[in-house]
ZAMARGU-4260 file (C-alpha; in steps of 0.2 Angstrom, whole numbers, plus 5000, padded with zeros to 4 digits):
<rodrens>
0) 5075/4763/4960 | 5062/4773/4950 | 5044/4769/4954 | 5034/4757/4943 | 5027/4764/4926
5) 5010/4773/4927 | 4996/4761/4928 | 5006/4748/4937 | 5002/4741/4954 | 5015/4746/4967
10) 5018/4745/4986 | 5024/4759/4997 | 5030/4756/5014 | 5021/4766/5028 | 5032/4768/5043
15) 5023/4762/5058 | 5007/4758/5048 | 5012/4743/5036 | 5011/4743/5017 | 5001/4754/5005
20) 4995/4747/4989 | 4993/4759/4975 | 4988/4760/4957 | 4992/4775/4947 | 4985/4783/4931
25) 4987/4799/4922 | 4972/4812/4920 | 4971/4827/4910 | 4980/4843/4914 | 4995/4834/4922
30) 4985/4827/4936 | 4989/4809/4943 | 4976/4797/4950 | 4982/4786/4965 | 4969/4772/4969
35) 4975/4767/4987 | 4972/4752/4998 | 4980/4748/5015 | 4977/4745/5033 | 4962/4755/5038
40) 4962/4766/5022 | 4955/4764/5005 | 4950/4777/4991 | 4957/4789/4978 | 4969/4803/4979
45) 4973/4815/4965 | 4990/4824/4964 | 4988/4841/4957 | 5003/4852/4952 | 5000/4869/4961
50) 4999/4884/4948 | 4995/4899/4958 | 4996/4917/4950 | 5014/4923/4952 | 5021/4906/4955
55) 5035/4897/4945 | 5030/4895/4927 | 5034/4876/4929 | 5026/4872/4945 | 5037/4865/4959
60) 5024/4861/4972 | 5008/4850/4973 | 4992/4847/4982 | 4983/4831/4986 | 4964/4831/4982
65) 4954/4818/4991 | 4942/4809/4979 | 4942/4805/4960 | 4939/4816/4945 | 4944/4832/4936
70) 4928/4841/4937 | 4929/4858/4945 | 4918/4856/4959 | 4915/4868/4974 | 4924/4864/4990
75) 4908/4858/4998 | 4903/4846/4984 | 4908/4828/4988 | 4919/4818/4975 | 4918/4800/4970
80) 4928/4787/4980 | 4934/4800/4993 | 4946/4790/5005 | 4940/4782/5020 | 4953/4782/5034
85) 4949/4772/5050 | 4931/4773/5047 | 4930/4792/5043 | 4928/4799/5025 | 4940/4813/5021
90) 4935/4828/5010 | 4944/4843/5003 | 4962/4844/4999 | 4979/4847/5007 | 4989/4863/5008
95) 5003/4866/4996 | 5017/4853/4998 | 5035/4854/4992 | 5038/4836/4986 | 5057/4838/4988
100) 5056/4840/5007 | 5039/4833/5012 | 5038/4825/5029 | 5024/4823/5042 | 5031/4838/5051
105) 5024/4850/5037 | 5007/4851/5044 | 4999/4850/5027 | 4982/4844/5033 | 4974/4861/5037
110) 4957/4869/5037 | 4953/4863/5019 | 4955/4844/5024 | 4941/4838/5035 | 4930/4823/5038
115) 4913/4823/5029 | 4898/4815/5037 | 4884/4807/5027 | 4872/4822/5031 | 4885/4834/5022
120) 4892/4842/5038 | 4911/4842/5042 | 4922/4841/5057 | 4941/4840/5061 | 4950/4824/5056
125) 4953/4814/5072 | 4971/4811/5078 | 4972/4793/5073 | 4965/4796/5056 | 4976/4811/5054
130) 4992/4802/5058 | 4988/4788/5045 | 4983/4801/5032 | 4999/4811/5034 | 5010/4795/5032
135) 5000/4791/5016 | 5001/4808/5009 | 5020/4808/5012 | 5022/4791/5003 | 5011/4796/4988
140) 5020/4813/4986 | 5037/4805/4987 | 5032/4792/4974 | 5025/4806/4962 | 5041/4815/4964
145) 5051/4800/4958 | 5040/4796/4943 | 5049/4795/4926 | 5035/4806/4918 | 5035/4819/4931
150) 5042/4832/4920 | 5028/4829/4907 | 5015/4830/4921 | 5022/4847/4927 | 5023/4854/4909
155) 5005/4848/4906 | 4999/4856/4922 | 5008/4873/4917 | 5000/4872/4899 | 4983/4869/4906
160) 4984/4885/4917 | 4993/4895/4904 | 4978/4905/4897 | 4973/4911/4914 | 4991/4915/4918
165) 4993/4925/4903 | 4978/4936/4907 | 4984/4938/4925 | 5001/4943/4919 | 4993/4956/4907
170) 4984/4963/4921 | 5000/4965/4931 | 5009/4972/4916 | 4995/4985/4914 | 4995/4990/4932
175) 5014/4991/4933 | 5015/5002/4917 | 5003/5014/4924 | 5012/5015/4941 | 5029/5017/4932
180) 5022/5031/4922 | 5016/5040/4937 | 5033/5038/4946 | 5042/5045/4931 | 5030/5060/4930
185) 5033/5062/4949 | 5052/5061/4945 | 5051/5075/4932 | 5041/5086/4944 | 5054/5083/4958
190) 5068/5088/4945 | 5058/5104/4940 | 5056/5108/4959 | 5075/5107/4962 | 5077/5118/4947
195) 5064/5131/4953 | 5072/5132/4970 | 5089/5135/4962 | 5082/5149/4951 | 5073/5156/4967
200) 5089/5157/4976 | 5097/5167/4962 | 5082/5178/4960 | 5083/5196/4966 | 5072/5199/4981
205) 5058/5211/4977 | 5054/5225/4989 | 5044/5222/5004 | 5034/5237/5011 | 5039/5242/5029
210) 5025/5242/5042 | 5012/5255/5040 | 5010/5265/5056 | 4991/5270/5053 | 4979/5257/5060
215) 4966/5249/5048 | 4948/5246/5053 | 4942/5229/5046 | 4924/5224/5048 | 4921/5205/5050
220) 4906/5195/5048 | 4899/5177/5053 | 4897/5163/5041 | 4879/5169/5038 | 4885/5186/5033
225) 4879/5194/5049 | 4891/5208/5055 | 4901/5204/5071 | 4910/5220/5074 | 4925/5230/5068
230) 4944/5225/5070 | 4957/5239/5073 | 4973/5231/5065 | 4990/5238/5066 | 5006/5231/5057
235) 5019/5227/5071 | 5032/5218/5060 | 5033/5215/5041 | 5046/5202/5035 | 5055/5200/5051
240) 5049/5183/5050 | 5052/5180/5031 | 5036/5181/5022 | 5025/5185/5037 | 5016/5200/5044
245) 5013/5202/5063 | 4997/5211/5067 | 4990/5219/5083 | 4972/5217/5083 | 4959/5225/5095
250) 4940/5227/5095 | 4925/5216/5093 | 4929/5207/5109 | 4946/5202/5101 | 4963/5208/5108
255) 4980/5201/5104 | 4993/5197/5091 | 4991/5186/5075 | 5005/5181/5063 | 5000/5179/5044
260) 5010/5172/5030 | 5011/5159/5017 | 5008/5140/5021 | 5026/5136/5025 | 5022/5117/5028
265) 5017/5116/5009 | 5033/5110/5001 | 5025/5106/4984 | 5031/5123/4976 | 5047/5133/4977
270) 5037/5149/4981 | 5025/5144/4995 | 5006/5147/4991 | 4991/5145/5003 | 4991/5154/5020
275) 4994/5151/5038 | 4988/5162/5053 | 4996/5159/5070 | 4987/5164/5086 | 5002/5175/5093
280) 5019/5177/5087 | 5030/5161/5086 | 5044/5161/5098 | 5056/5152/5087 | 5053/5161/5071
285) 5043/5147/5064 | 5026/5140/5067 | 5027/5132/5084 | 5017/5128/5099 | 5025/5142/5109
290) 5020/5159/5104 | 5020/5176/5113 | 5005/5188/5115 | 4992/5175/5111 | 4975/5183/5107
295) 4960/5182/5118 | 4942/5181/5110 | 4927/5182/5120 | 4939/5182/5135 | 4946/5165/5130
300) 4965/5164/5126 | 4968/5154/5110 | 4983/5145/5103 | 4988/5136/5088 | 4983/5142/5071
305) 4975/5139/5054 | 4983/5131/5039 | 4975/5133/5021 | 4986/5125/5008 | 4986/5128/4989
310) 4975/5141/4981 | 4967/5155/4991 | 4953/5160/4979 | 4940/5151/4990 | 4943/5162/5006
315) 4929/5174/5007 | 4922/5185/5022 | 4910/5170/5025 | 4920/5155/5020 | 4928/5143/5026
320) 4914/5143/5039 | 4923/5135/5053 | 4941/5137/5057 | 4952/5130/5071 | 4951/5138/5089
325) 4961/5129/5103 | 4963/5133/5121 | 4980/5128/5128 | 4980/5116/5142 | 4999/5112/5143
330) 5014/5114/5132 | 5009/5099/5122 | 4990/5098/5124 | 4975/5108/5120 | 4956/5108/5119
335) 4943/5116/5107 | 4936/5133/5112 | 4917/5135/5115 | 4906/5136/5100 | 4903/5155/5101
340) 4922/5159/5103 | 4926/5147/5088 | 4913/5156/5077 | 4920/5173/5081 | 4938/5167/5079
345) 4934/5160/5062 | 4927/5177/5057 | 4943/5186/5063 | 4954/5173/5054 | 4945/5176/5037
350) 4946/5195/5039 | 4965/5194/5042 | 4968/5182/5028 | 4959/5193/5016 | 4968/5208/5022
355) 4985/5200/5020 | 4980/5193/5002 | 4976/5211/4997 | 4993/5218/5000 | 5002/5224/4985
360) 5018/5216/4991 | 5010/5199/4994 | 5021/5190/4980 | 5037/5198/4987 | 5033/5191/5004
365) 5030/5174/4997 | 5047/5175/4988 | 5055/5180/5004 | 5047/5165/5013 | 5053/5153/4998
370) 5071/5160/4999 | 5071/5157/5018 | 5066/5139/5016 | 5075/5135/5000 | 5087/5123/5008
375) 5074/5113/5016 | 5064/5113/5000 | 5079/5107/4990 | 5083/5094/5002 | 5065/5087/5003
380) 5064/5087/4984 | 5081/5078/4982 | 5076/5065/4995 | 5060/5062/4986 | 5069/5061/4969
385) 5080/5047/4977 | 5065/5038/4983 | 5057/5039/4966 | 5073/5033/4957 | 5073/5018/4968
390) 5055/5015/4966 | 5056/5016/4947 | 5070/5003/4947 | 5060/4991/4957 | 5044/4994/4946
395) 5055/4992/4930 | 5062/4976/4936 | 5045/4969/4941 | 5038/4974/4924 | 5052/4965/4915
400) 5048/4950/4926 | 5030/4949/4921 | 5033/4952/4903 | 5045/4938/4903 | 5033/4927/4912
405) 5019/4931/4899 | 5031/4926/4885 | 5035/4910/4894 | 5016/4906/4896 | 5013/4910/4877
410) 5027/4899/4873 | 5019/4885/4882 | 5003/4887/4873 | 5012/4887/4857 | 5020/4870/4861
415) 5035/4863/4869 | 5046/4868/4854 | 5043/4886/4857 | 5048/4885/4876 | 5066/4886/4872
420) 5081/4887/4884 | 5081/4906/4882 | 5065/4907/4891 | 5071/4896/4905 | 5084/4909/4910
425) 5079/4917/4927 | 5080/4935/4930 | 5093/4940/4944 | 5087/4943/4961 | 5080/4960/4964
430) 5093/4967/4976 | 5107/4961/4964 | 5098/4968/4949 | 5097/4985/4957 | 5115/4985/4962
435) 5111/4985/4981 | 5122/4977/4994 | 5116/4959/4998
</rodrens>
């Protein structure tokens, strides 16, 4: 049978605890007051529909507040007629409760439900009082769920929070619109990159100059501009490793091989920019941990390399001031070189980078490197494009959700008549909306 009309007295059975007498009344904003009396319990509970941001437009869950009143007090402030259970006064409120399935196993008395002492301090609800409180809360929530005016209470609660919810939805719409535009710009850039790679593959390879037999003498300086010596540099290979030049270097306490070319780890462009210098010549034809003829500087054999992505206009004889210099300990581990060796190695790397960048066939070398890695670049761009398409679909779906929700809240503010059946139709689940397998 439906419960008694609001305001009437009623009795609710409490399994294991006797009978609870209640008197209900309706407060503003869809809240319901329950004045309760029973064995070892008396006071007031208020049933509040839960209206969190992003939750259902018409709320489906509730919380129980201990004590009377609508005023928006802080959690620590006491309320009038807070329930007294087995001699202890309850304070706070329950966790969110699903009234359709509520039971004492739900553990809804969490950290926000406590015992309040007269001096204002709080403590955990004792086990005996907790068991009785759980039984009372379950009975009250079930009674509320069977109320004949529950739909009106839910709608009133939704309307009372609608203005705040509209502001929240507008913030989400603005955020998603900006993110969606960014994703669409990234998609356009990925499509351009795929087209650029296709054009690069068809492009005729410009001529790369063969190795020059004569040695070149390169002065190199420290980060303070102080001279550190002169390097004798010979070209051993040009373009054997596409886009790269292998130099033999001697002088200034430096001896060994360096490989210089574009930064092949930068896949943001079809024709790679930047620069990468490897200590030695990579064994597998790519930048790797294993190189032959690794150079020694100050008598210390170095490994690894220096990657400088993007534009190279900031490379000068004195800058960047401190560049990588590692000593190999094992095939997979290394440690930093001494400071003096690192400073000299940095000066050598800067000098070799500027020497490479001054080549008349620098762009031809970069085009050769881009052609070599065209397949990898195209695959990376296509994979990124697929990810962006999926991301765009998800964002567009969520944006539509928030726009629909905003309209529903505006309809609530305009009155019941504007909240028509069309606004009650739910959007399909995300996976089904995107055509994904469930």
